[in-house]
Rosetta silent file (secondary structure, phi, psi, omega in degrees, C-alpha in Angstrom):
SEQUENCE: MSLKESILEERLPYHIGVIMDGNGRWAKQKGMIRAIGHENGTKAVRQTVEACAELGVKNLTLYAFSTENWKRPKLEVQTLMKLLVSSLKKEIKTLQDNNIKLSAIGSLHTLPKKVHKELFEVIEKTKDNARMTLTLALSYGSREELICAVKEISKKVKNNIISPENIDESIINEHLYTQNLPDVDLLIRTSGEQRISNFLLWQIAYAELFFTDVLWPDFTKEHLYEAIIEYQKRERRFGKTSEQLS
SCORE:     score description
SCORE:     0.000 S_00000001
   1 L     0.000  133.056 -179.695    1.550   -8.795   29.601 S_00000001
   2 L   -74.360  165.286  178.402   -0.657   -5.831   28.654 S_00000001
   3 H   -59.563  -43.214 -178.362   -2.889   -5.835   25.584 S_00000001
   4 H   -61.517  -39.891 -179.344   -0.610   -3.349   23.853 S_00000001
   5 H   -70.824  -18.411 -179.596    2.430   -5.533   24.505 S_00000001
   6 H   -81.558  -12.372 -177.765    0.584   -8.516   23.023 S_00000001
   7 L   -77.437  131.322  179.332    0.328   -6.838   19.608 S_00000001
   8 L   -86.441  115.110 -176.291    2.788   -8.122   17.011 S_00000001
   9 H   -58.204  -36.827 -176.693    4.400   -5.140   15.291 S_00000001
  10 H   -74.508   -8.971 -179.500    5.145   -7.142   12.143 S_00000001
  11 H  -120.303   26.992  177.176    1.464   -8.053   11.709 S_00000001
  12 L   -66.236  141.057  171.544   -0.147   -4.647   12.193 S_00000001
  13 L   -63.976  136.407 -178.552   -3.041   -3.838    9.856 S_00000001
  14 L   -77.230  -29.774 -178.936   -1.769   -1.314    7.303 S_00000001
  15 E  -140.171  120.386  176.860   -5.169    0.372    7.008 S_00000001
  16 E  -109.740  131.802  173.619   -7.884    0.456    9.680 S_00000001
  17 E  -111.698  143.284 -178.945  -11.388    1.731    8.974 S_00000001
  18 E  -132.334  125.629  170.557  -13.800    2.638   11.780 S_00000001
  19 E   -94.605  104.613 -173.430  -17.575    3.077   11.717 S_00000001
  20 L   -85.014   93.215 -171.490  -18.013    5.245   14.806 S_00000001
  21 L  -117.473  144.807  172.212  -21.503    4.299   15.932 S_00000001
  22 L   115.321    4.908  179.532  -23.482    4.801   19.128 S_00000001
  23 H   -59.956  -46.262 -178.318  -23.117    8.482   20.064 S_00000001
  24 H   -64.521  -43.440  179.948  -26.868    9.064   20.103 S_00000001
  25 H   -66.827  -36.223  177.775  -27.647    5.924   22.114 S_00000001
  26 H   -59.690  -45.976 -179.911  -24.888    6.773   24.585 S_00000001
  27 H   -66.580  -42.498 -178.925  -26.503   10.156   25.229 S_00000001
  28 H   -60.806  -41.377  178.872  -30.013    8.693   25.408 S_00000001
  29 H   -60.578  -27.142 -177.697  -28.913    6.157   28.027 S_00000001
  30 L  -100.740    7.812  178.178  -27.720    9.058   30.173 S_00000001
  31 L    71.493   26.447 -178.557  -30.841   11.153   29.627 S_00000001
  32 L  -111.596  166.049  176.079  -28.979   13.697   27.498 S_00000001
  33 L   -74.851  156.787 -175.681  -29.579   15.136   24.043 S_00000001
  34 H   -57.710  -33.140 -178.054  -27.836   13.425   21.108 S_00000001
  35 H   -57.873  -35.482  179.219  -25.464   16.360   20.626 S_00000001
  36 H   -64.801  -35.335  177.611  -23.781   15.556   23.957 S_00000001
  37 H   -63.833  -42.423  178.838  -23.071   12.070   22.665 S_00000001
  38 H   -64.408  -39.753  179.101  -21.356   13.482   19.582 S_00000001
  39 H   -62.588  -43.018  179.941  -19.281   15.820   21.750 S_00000001
  40 H   -71.562  -23.007  177.751  -18.126   12.928   23.934 S_00000001
  41 H   -65.950  -22.631 -179.847  -17.367   10.898   20.821 S_00000001
  42 H   -66.055  -27.186  178.096  -14.489   13.274   20.029 S_00000001
  43 H   -66.695  -39.467  178.607  -12.582   11.833   23.003 S_00000001
  44 H   -67.280  -35.891  176.543  -12.748    8.379   21.428 S_00000001
  45 H   -60.257  -48.599 -178.145  -11.501    9.842   18.140 S_00000001
  46 H   -60.464  -45.531 -179.439   -8.486   11.345   19.893 S_00000001
  47 H   -62.621  -42.277 -177.986   -7.690    8.095   21.721 S_00000001
  48 H   -66.825  -43.805  179.111   -8.020    6.013   18.552 S_00000001
  49 H   -62.562  -47.221 -179.249   -5.849    8.347   16.472 S_00000001
  50 H   -61.554  -44.212 -177.994   -3.168    8.504   19.159 S_00000001
  51 H   -63.625  -43.291  179.612   -3.181    4.725   19.668 S_00000001
  52 H   -63.528  -42.388  179.393   -2.856    4.001   15.948 S_00000001
  53 H   -64.563  -42.605 -179.799    0.019    6.465   15.596 S_00000001
  54 H   -62.932  -38.436 -178.007    1.792    5.038   18.639 S_00000001
  55 H   -74.105  -30.067 -177.332    1.489    1.478   17.325 S_00000001
  56 L   107.345   14.193  174.785    2.700    2.358   13.840 S_00000001
  57 L   -65.839  132.515 -173.548   -0.535    1.957   11.878 S_00000001
  58 L   -87.819  -28.007 -176.480   -0.028    3.862    8.628 S_00000001
  59 E  -138.847  129.620  177.520   -3.624    4.578    7.610 S_00000001
  60 E  -131.837  123.248  179.027   -6.761    5.241    9.660 S_00000001
  61 E  -118.785  123.465 -177.476  -10.086    6.129    8.047 S_00000001
  62 E  -109.275  129.635  177.683  -12.992    7.302   10.212 S_00000001
  63 E   -81.653   93.969 -171.961  -16.613    7.330    9.006 S_00000001
  64 E   -90.638  -34.503 -176.758  -17.491   10.765   10.352 S_00000001
  65 E  -161.530  120.108 -177.151  -20.594   11.749    8.363 S_00000001
  66 E   -92.132  166.137  176.275  -22.445    9.803    5.678 S_00000001
  67 H   -62.257  -31.082  179.673  -24.487   11.066    2.738 S_00000001
  68 H   -73.881  -23.109 -178.378  -27.530    9.629    4.541 S_00000001
  69 H   -65.269  -18.179  177.016  -26.760   11.625    7.701 S_00000001
  70 H   -63.496  -18.906 -178.335  -28.000   14.783    5.974 S_00000001
  71 H   -80.717   -7.761 -178.820  -31.517   13.370    6.549 S_00000001
  72 L   -69.716  167.077  179.133  -31.134   13.648   10.331 S_00000001
  73 L   -52.212  140.982 -174.132  -32.845   16.457   12.303 S_00000001
  74 H   -54.646  -41.685 -178.200  -31.529   19.873   11.254 S_00000001
  75 H   -63.321  -40.186 -179.974  -30.312   20.758   14.756 S_00000001
  76 H   -65.444  -42.102  179.117  -28.283   17.548   15.000 S_00000001
  77 H   -63.629  -44.055  178.741  -26.657   18.144   11.604 S_00000001
  78 H   -60.940  -41.023  179.235  -25.807   21.737   12.551 S_00000001
  79 H   -63.295  -44.001  179.425  -24.307   20.524   15.826 S_00000001
  80 H   -61.349  -40.966 -179.731  -22.200   17.932   14.024 S_00000001
  81 H   -67.506  -41.943  177.825  -20.878   20.533   11.582 S_00000001
  82 H   -64.030  -40.028  179.981  -20.007   22.988   14.386 S_00000001
  83 H   -64.635  -37.067  179.192  -18.329   20.170   16.299 S_00000001
  84 H   -64.405  -45.317  179.258  -16.295   19.263   13.245 S_00000001
  85 H   -62.389  -47.732 -178.365  -14.992   22.814   12.847 S_00000001
  86 H   -65.152  -36.404  179.352  -14.117   23.170   16.535 S_00000001
  87 H   -66.919  -41.146  179.070  -12.436   19.748   16.581 S_00000001
  88 H   -61.658  -41.360  179.184  -10.295   20.571   13.560 S_00000001
  89 H   -65.417  -41.337 -177.753   -9.141   23.789   15.232 S_00000001
  90 H   -70.444  -36.979 -169.831   -8.375   22.013   18.504 S_00000001
  91 H   -91.987   -4.338 -179.210   -6.592   19.027   16.991 S_00000001
  92 H   -57.115  -40.774 -179.939   -4.294   20.767   14.496 S_00000001
  93 H   -65.552  -41.892  179.067   -1.519   20.943   17.105 S_00000001
  94 H   -62.135  -42.096  178.641   -1.939   17.253   17.970 S_00000001
  95 H   -62.429  -44.032 -179.310   -1.739   16.318   14.292 S_00000001
  96 H   -67.407  -44.553 -178.497    1.406   18.405   13.815 S_00000001
  97 H   -62.699  -30.739 -177.753    3.068   17.182   17.004 S_00000001
  98 L  -100.941    8.448  175.866    2.436   13.557   16.010 S_00000001
  99 L    59.118   41.777 -177.913    3.411   14.002   12.344 S_00000001
 100 E  -104.659  130.720  178.318   -0.086   12.967   11.160 S_00000001
 101 E   -91.532  131.618  177.510   -1.395   13.933    7.738 S_00000001
 102 E   -97.559  137.872  176.241   -5.111   14.760    7.472 S_00000001
 103 E  -136.354  167.912  178.625   -7.092   13.774    4.408 S_00000001
 104 E  -147.696  145.584  177.365  -10.799   13.675    3.555 S_00000001
 105 E  -131.759  153.288  178.792  -13.021   11.723    1.166 S_00000001
 106 L   129.329 -172.261  175.893  -16.630   12.154    0.111 S_00000001
 107 L   -82.237   71.517 -171.311  -18.811   14.768   -1.582 S_00000001
 108 H   -64.142  -22.934 -179.763  -16.835   17.493    0.150 S_00000001
 109 H   -67.762  -16.526 -179.686  -18.409   20.241   -1.971 S_00000001
 110 H   -85.703   -7.909  179.744  -21.703   19.650   -0.095 S_00000001
 111 L   -71.134  150.241  174.944  -20.188   20.638    3.256 S_00000001
 112 L   -56.049  148.140 -175.015  -21.006   24.102    4.679 S_00000001
 113 H   -53.807  -42.511 -178.139  -18.487   26.741    3.518 S_00000001
 114 H   -64.011  -41.310  179.181  -17.018   27.232    6.982 S_00000001
 115 H   -65.926  -45.695 -179.801  -16.477   23.499    7.449 S_00000001
 116 H   -58.800  -44.856 -178.714  -14.991   23.149    3.969 S_00000001
 117 H   -63.453  -48.207 -178.302  -12.609   26.064    4.573 S_00000001
 118 H   -64.247  -41.228 -179.309  -11.433   24.808    7.980 S_00000001
 119 H   -60.091  -49.107 -175.664  -11.028   21.259    6.706 S_00000001
 120 H   -75.180  -22.155  172.995   -8.831   22.212    3.775 S_00000001
 121 H   -66.466  -42.929  179.327   -6.743   24.577    5.875 S_00000001
 122 H   -69.604  -39.457  177.287   -5.823   21.672    8.156 S_00000001
 123 H   -59.657  -42.992 -179.986   -5.259   19.373    5.176 S_00000001
 124 H   -65.884  -42.880 -177.723   -2.868   21.938    3.685 S_00000001
 125 H   -67.591  -27.220 -175.366   -0.988   22.473    6.953 S_00000001
 126 L  -105.867    7.007 -171.235   -0.467   18.742    7.516 S_00000001
 127 L   -61.040  -24.974 -178.096    0.170   17.646    3.920 S_00000001
 128 L   -95.256   -1.304  178.269    3.870   16.933    4.490 S_00000001
 129 L   -70.517  144.254 -169.239    3.383   14.860    7.654 S_00000001
 130 L  -130.510   -1.727 -177.000    4.380   11.245    7.117 S_00000001
 131 L   -70.255  -41.910 -178.772    3.890    9.149   10.267 S_00000001
 132 E  -157.496  149.470  173.823    0.253    8.290    9.552 S_00000001
 133 E  -105.573  119.452  175.562   -2.591    9.375    7.274 S_00000001
 134 E  -100.806  117.146 -178.872   -5.866   10.118    9.051 S_00000001
 135 E  -111.055  127.732  175.993   -8.745   10.204    6.563 S_00000001
 136 E   -99.504  124.605  174.512  -12.171   11.573    7.449 S_00000001
 137 E   -90.062  108.593 -173.372  -15.085   10.231    5.402 S_00000001
 138 E  -123.856  131.070 -173.177  -17.397   13.255    5.252 S_00000001
 139 E    48.981   46.155 -173.642  -20.652   13.440    3.330 S_00000001
 140 E  -107.828  138.963  171.272  -19.464   10.038    2.155 S_00000001
 141 L  -146.392  129.063 -174.367  -21.399    7.179    0.609 S_00000001
 142 H   -67.154  -36.857  178.664  -19.721    4.254   -1.099 S_00000001
 143 H   -63.602  -42.099  177.674  -22.460    3.756   -3.699 S_00000001
 144 H   -62.538  -40.920  178.141  -22.185    7.405   -4.692 S_00000001
 145 H   -59.038  -44.632 -179.393  -18.404    7.005   -4.885 S_00000001
 146 H   -67.934  -37.481  177.166  -18.776    4.018   -7.222 S_00000001
 147 H   -62.642  -44.468  178.817  -21.323    5.844   -9.379 S_00000001
 148 H   -61.339  -40.703  179.843  -18.923    8.793   -9.749 S_00000001
 149 H   -64.369  -43.846  179.355  -16.113    6.404  -10.689 S_00000001
 150 H   -61.736  -41.830  179.811  -18.259    4.672  -13.324 S_00000001
 151 H   -63.387  -43.966 -179.392  -19.246    8.040  -14.820 S_00000001
 152 H   -64.729  -43.788  179.088  -15.620    9.222  -15.009 S_00000001
 153 H   -64.703  -40.257  179.062  -14.441    5.971  -16.582 S_00000001
 154 H   -60.423  -41.762  178.189  -17.359    6.064  -19.045 S_00000001
 155 H   -61.255  -42.285 -178.232  -16.369    9.561  -20.165 S_00000001
 156 H   -69.701  -32.778  175.328  -12.802    8.425  -20.755 S_00000001
 157 H   -66.932  -44.159 -179.784  -13.991    5.406  -22.722 S_00000001
 158 H   -61.133  -35.684 -178.588  -16.206    7.663  -24.835 S_00000001
 159 L   -93.422   14.277  177.450  -13.247    9.985  -25.511 S_00000001
 160 L    60.303   27.890  176.258  -10.956    7.050  -26.333 S_00000001
 161 L   -85.476  -36.092  177.808   -8.737    7.724  -23.289 S_00000001
 162 L  -123.458  136.807  174.636   -9.452    4.269  -21.833 S_00000001
 163 L   -89.946  135.216 -179.837  -10.203    1.110  -23.791 S_00000001
 164 H   -52.800  -33.933 -179.182  -13.033   -1.014  -22.315 S_00000001
 165 H   -66.620  -20.848 -177.059  -10.758   -4.070  -22.582 S_00000001
 166 H   -94.478   -0.226 -179.503   -8.239   -2.403  -20.254 S_00000001
 167 L   -72.953  119.233  178.708  -10.667   -1.714  -17.420 S_00000001
 168 L  -140.937 -169.986 -177.956   -9.486   -3.667  -14.376 S_00000001
 169 H   -59.333  -39.564 -177.773   -9.235   -3.236  -10.600 S_00000001
 170 H   -65.522  -37.713  177.452   -6.398   -0.734  -10.890 S_00000001
 171 H   -63.321  -44.888  179.306   -8.408    1.483  -13.258 S_00000001
 172 H   -64.293  -44.252  178.623  -11.358    1.485  -10.857 S_00000001
 173 H   -55.688  -40.035 -178.262   -9.066    2.187   -7.888 S_00000001
 174 H   -64.984  -18.825 -176.863   -7.639    5.209   -9.703 S_00000001
 175 L  -108.472    8.396  176.583  -11.134    6.737   -9.965 S_00000001
 176 L   -92.024  160.746  175.824  -12.242    6.241   -6.364 S_00000001
 177 L   -58.460  -29.292 -174.035  -12.014    8.874   -3.609 S_00000001
 178 L   -93.616   25.336 -173.702   -9.497    6.550   -1.942 S_00000001
 179 L   -56.581  -24.058 -179.835   -7.130    6.386   -4.913 S_00000001
 180 L   -98.343    8.022 -178.267   -4.176    7.257   -2.662 S_00000001
 181 L  -117.059  149.050  174.475   -5.058    4.706    0.032 S_00000001
 182 L   -77.635  167.146  175.484   -4.511    0.936    0.243 S_00000001
 183 L   -59.442  155.892  178.718   -7.427   -1.454    0.775 S_00000001
 184 L   -75.635  133.283  176.505   -8.757   -1.722    4.331 S_00000001
 185 L   -92.340  -40.845 -176.951   -7.258   -4.573    6.379 S_00000001
 186 E  -132.870  124.392  176.798   -9.390   -4.213    9.518 S_00000001
 187 E  -112.653  122.809 -179.345  -12.861   -2.678    9.751 S_00000001
 188 E  -110.286  133.579  171.618  -14.183   -1.893   13.238 S_00000001
 189 E  -128.400  130.463  178.917  -17.789   -1.003   14.033 S_00000001
 190 L   -93.816  172.439  171.306  -18.931    0.005   17.495 S_00000001
 191 L    85.582   -0.247  177.203  -22.357   -0.080   19.220 S_00000001
 192 L    91.586  -13.064  176.895  -23.310   -3.694   18.489 S_00000001
 193 L   -72.616  141.915 -177.820  -24.678   -3.061   14.991 S_00000001
 194 L  -124.008   69.355  175.551  -23.361   -5.560   12.442 S_00000001
 195 L  -149.250  168.249 -173.415  -23.634   -3.932    9.043 S_00000001
 196 L   -93.323  -26.117  175.949  -21.419   -1.892    6.720 S_00000001
 197 L    54.394   44.476  171.173  -23.752    1.089    6.192 S_00000001
 198 L    64.131   37.276 -177.576  -22.457    2.065    2.747 S_00000001
 199 L  -115.199  116.022  172.590  -18.845    2.500    3.908 S_00000001
 200 L    49.236   48.864 -174.591  -15.885    1.662    1.631 S_00000001
 201 L   -60.318  -39.955  178.647  -17.721   -1.221   -0.057 S_00000001
 202 L   -72.407  -41.950 -171.263  -15.027   -1.741   -2.704 S_00000001
 203 L   -74.873  -17.014 -178.523  -12.103   -1.165   -0.342 S_00000001
 204 L  -102.750   20.292 -176.226  -13.186   -3.718    2.302 S_00000001
 205 L   -50.431  -38.980 -179.681  -13.444   -6.647   -0.117 S_00000001
 206 L  -122.149   21.839  179.387  -10.955   -8.665    1.956 S_00000001
 207 L   -71.670  149.763  169.839  -11.042   -6.739    5.231 S_00000001
 208 E   -85.420  131.703 -176.847  -11.374   -8.517    8.551 S_00000001
 209 E  -100.184  135.011  179.271  -14.546   -7.289   10.293 S_00000001
 210 E  -131.302  116.655  179.476  -14.645   -6.610   14.024 S_00000001
 211 E  -110.020  135.442  178.533  -17.912   -5.720   15.753 S_00000001
 212 L  -130.941  147.621  178.798  -18.084   -4.592   19.377 S_00000001
 213 L   -76.623  -11.598 -177.886  -21.026   -3.711   21.628 S_00000001
 214 L   -63.126  129.809  176.071  -19.101   -0.738   23.055 S_00000001
 215 L   -74.177  146.950 -170.666  -20.747    2.589   22.198 S_00000001
 216 H   -53.114  -44.523 -179.714  -18.385    4.978   20.436 S_00000001
 217 H   -60.666  -20.542  179.748  -17.950    7.538   23.282 S_00000001
 218 H   -94.652   -0.940 -176.881  -16.788    4.651   25.520 S_00000001
 219 L   -73.242  125.664 -176.166  -14.302    3.283   22.964 S_00000001
 220 L  -120.503  178.548  176.429  -10.745    3.418   24.338 S_00000001
 221 H   -58.781  -38.314 -179.142   -7.229    2.470   23.305 S_00000001
 222 H   -61.394  -38.655  178.223   -7.743   -0.875   25.058 S_00000001
 223 H   -66.372  -38.297  176.607  -10.729   -1.641   22.831 S_00000001
 224 H   -63.193  -43.932  178.642   -8.637   -0.835   19.768 S_00000001
 225 H   -58.678  -41.521  179.615   -5.898   -3.158   21.007 S_00000001
 226 H   -59.678  -42.449 -179.558   -8.497   -5.940   21.436 S_00000001
 227 H   -64.622  -42.234 -179.628   -9.622   -5.486   17.828 S_00000001
 228 H   -68.177  -39.396  178.129   -6.057   -5.602   16.502 S_00000001
 229 H   -63.299  -42.555  176.903   -5.201   -8.683   18.579 S_00000001
 230 H   -61.656  -42.405  177.645   -8.304  -10.436   17.216 S_00000001
 231 H   -58.179  -42.933 -176.595   -7.258   -9.392   13.698 S_00000001
 232 H   -71.721  -17.250  177.528   -3.801  -10.880   14.225 S_00000001
 233 H   -80.588  -18.852 -173.962   -5.288  -14.224   15.275 S_00000001
 234 L   -85.246  151.563  177.306   -7.100  -14.622   11.967 S_00000001
 235 L   -97.248  117.519 -178.569   -5.761  -16.302    8.857 S_00000001
 236 L   -95.779  108.124 -171.300   -6.097  -14.017    5.841 S_00000001
 237 L  -100.654  -20.322  179.759   -6.288  -16.299    2.804 S_00000001
 238 L    49.567   42.348  176.767   -7.504  -13.940    0.046 S_00000001
 239 L    90.384  -10.464 -179.570   -9.224  -16.866   -1.690 S_00000001
 240 L   -88.388  174.755  174.898   -6.339  -19.298   -1.244 S_00000001
 241 L   -93.563  163.882  177.348   -6.191  -22.370    0.999 S_00000001
 242 H   -59.416  -37.895 -179.086   -4.284  -22.581    4.267 S_00000001
 243 H   -63.856  -38.079  179.050   -1.883  -25.017    2.637 S_00000001
 244 H   -65.756  -35.676 -179.148   -1.054  -22.549   -0.119 S_00000001
 245 H   -69.731  -37.497 -177.350   -0.231  -19.861    2.425 S_00000001
 246 L   -80.151    0.000    0.000    2.101  -22.096    4.387 S_00000001
């Protein structure tokens, strides 16, 4: 039985998040500049998106560019932005053909005008697609997201729109970038690093974490299947005991 055939359809994660790490190291290992690693990483993106859609995963969120990534060398940042624009243009047909809706979260206003324009054109064109939602986290940082949410809620409290006594998880969820997305069920990080790196800190409260040594450009559908199979082996208790679940 193949890995794909081993996956239980009824126990698919509803929302998968991916920290796509290792592009630079992949290029360095091959004696190439980091930009080549990012270019090859787009192949892994395509494979992961296609695999999730084929399996029936409803939500996939990719950590494409963090708020901290702006601190990288200027040439690398420029390359990443150009790559993003070209990828969006290339993949629009794939998104449409596979009925995939594109979304984006983060401080999107900080993106270069050309990137912002191209991004929202694709978002508009795919807004009615319903098979799966692909969300790109761009210029994204979870701490910044939480700060923005606190500020918005504070304003509403000050203006008597929200009562402090009524602030609960649902109120906070409504003020996050991910307000239209469910919590993450499975979080995958490539490259062997085992940290969260300021990604969806609120949304992964009960996520199953899967770390792999595979560098992102080498990540294939088979690696995704391995992560999902591992996820399906785990008992998700959400604070309860095994006996309570059974």
